[in-house]
C-alpha positions, 0 to 999 in steps of 0.5 A: 571702098578699099583704100589703096595706093595712088595706082588704084583710087576707086574700084571699077565694076570690072575689078570686082567682076575679076575679083568674083572670078578669082573667089569662083577659082576657089569655090567650084569644083571642076565638071560641066556646071563650073565651066558654065558659070565660069564662062558666063562670068567671064562674058559678064566681066568682058561686057562690063569692062567694054562699057567702062571702056566705051567699047575700046578693048586691047587683048593684047597677045604676050608671051604669058598668053602664049606660055599658057597656050603651048602647055594647053596644047601639049596637054592635049597632044599628050592624049595621043600616047595616054592610056586614058586620053580623057583625063589629058584632054580634060585637062587641056580644056581646063588650061585653055579655059583658064588661058582665056580667063587670064587674058580677060583678068590682064586686060582688066587689071593690067593697063600698065604693069606698075598699076597692074601688079598692085591691083592684082596683088590687092585682089588676090588678098581680098578675094581670099579673104571672101574665100575664107568668109565664105568657107566659115559661112559654109560650115556655120559659125556655131559649127566652125567655133566648135571645130576650132575649140576642139581641135577638129580638122575642117572637112573637104566638104566645102573645099580641100582643107589644105587648098583652104588652109593655103589660101589663108596663109597667103592672104595673111602673108599678102596682108602682112607685106602691106602692113609692114610697108604701108602701116596698119590699118583697120582692115589688116585685123582680117589676118586674125581669122586668116590665122584661125582658118589655117589652124582649123584646116590643120594645113602644114603647108598652110603653116610653112607658108605663113612662117616662111612668108613673114620671116622672109618679108621681115628679112627683105624689108630690113635687108640693105647690102649697101649697109651690110653690117647694119642690115645684118643686126636689124635682120637678126633682131627682127627675125628673133623678134618674129620667131618669138612671137610665132612661137607664142602664137602657136602655143594657142590650143587651137594650134595643137592639132596642127602642130601634132601633125607637123610633129608626126611628118618630122618623124616620118621624114626622120625615118621613126614615124608611123602615125602619119599615114598621109605622109607615108602615102605622099612619100610612096606616090613620089617613088612611084612617080620617079619609077614612072618617069625613069620608064617614060623620060621624054614624053611621060604617060600622058597628062594627069594619067598617074592617077591610073598607077595610084589606082591600080597599086594603092586602090585610090584615085589620087595625083602624086602630091608633088608637081615636080614629079606628076610633071615628069611622070605625066609629062616627061621632060618636054612637059616639065621644061614646057610647065617650068620654063616661065618660072625659070625665066621670071626668077632669072629676070628677078635675080638679074634686075635686082638693082631695082629691088623695091617692095614690089620686088620683095613680095613677088620673090618671096611668093614666087619662092614659096609657091615653087617650094610648096610644089613639093607637097602638092600638084599646082598646075591643077589649081586654078589660082596657080596661073593668077599668081603665075600672072601676078609675077608676070606683071611684075617682070614686066614693071622691072623691065619698064624700069630698066628701059627708062634707066637705059634712056637715062644712061644714054641720055647723060653719056650722049655728046653735047 
């Protein structure tokens, strides 16, 4: 049994079912077989949850589900003006399928916001580790060791190497959060293979997530605005120690290939690089997406239709590798506002209610900001796990709103006349 806090004393079968669903998001590709497998998994999860609760079901329709419904419908509607309507409708089907999955996962995981946030965060951590174990097993232990020892980047045969690297990075950051706030446990040793997989995947985004996430958590853990001067000293000391430790870790031979890729990207961004063809292609796609948006600013060219342009101009069927630009080009301002509206709401809610800041607020804010930053180099709306993280942020917002309501009730009670 996985030890947890007081809100999660035992593992239910429904939690395990939700865990399996999360793992399938990473390990299955988008096709008819995937839809069938996910559908069967969701039916089984629903059945188990119904049995556990003796038939009492509460599928609450809230603003998060409404958000996914509106975005899914917009994907469908954009098929009306898309050159390839099939691309748009396929993405609409994916979002509606994920809507059902998130609705069910929210019902199973989050009976109340406080317990739900921690339950889902732990699910993401353990689910991500299972994905990493599956990846190693799929390559074979001896092959994986050979890859690491010889600085060979993981192939995309099992899953996209960047996706695996990001999965590992977020798992380690979440695990580091629990270690930082709750102390070390034997299971925290899973962070070691997580770091190794980031190196093997050669994922630059994974490395950024790892470094930025751990440093941000160290800063927030040691920062107290009530003791500003003392906090500044603690933060500076902790960050310096953290950076030094990471520097020595990155000197390990298994990181050579990844650091070379980071160096090549730096040269490219400085206008002096020629070796990073992958980075160069992504910069061209961003310019292409901006040009498309300028020509179709209101509603775009139809969801997922930018790949027609990359195929025509560069001979490859690629998305634009930048979620902001992809949404502007394919969805126009309407699609962009619909998709990012929930991010804006969550972020403003966290900032406005920062007086309720605690460890849950810290990890939620860090994960949210990192995921938003990573949208510059990936197309996140196509990734199933994106909506699990959005659900996590949504649960934290609800938790904070519950805290605010209780605080307001106490305040009214105190000032009420005798």
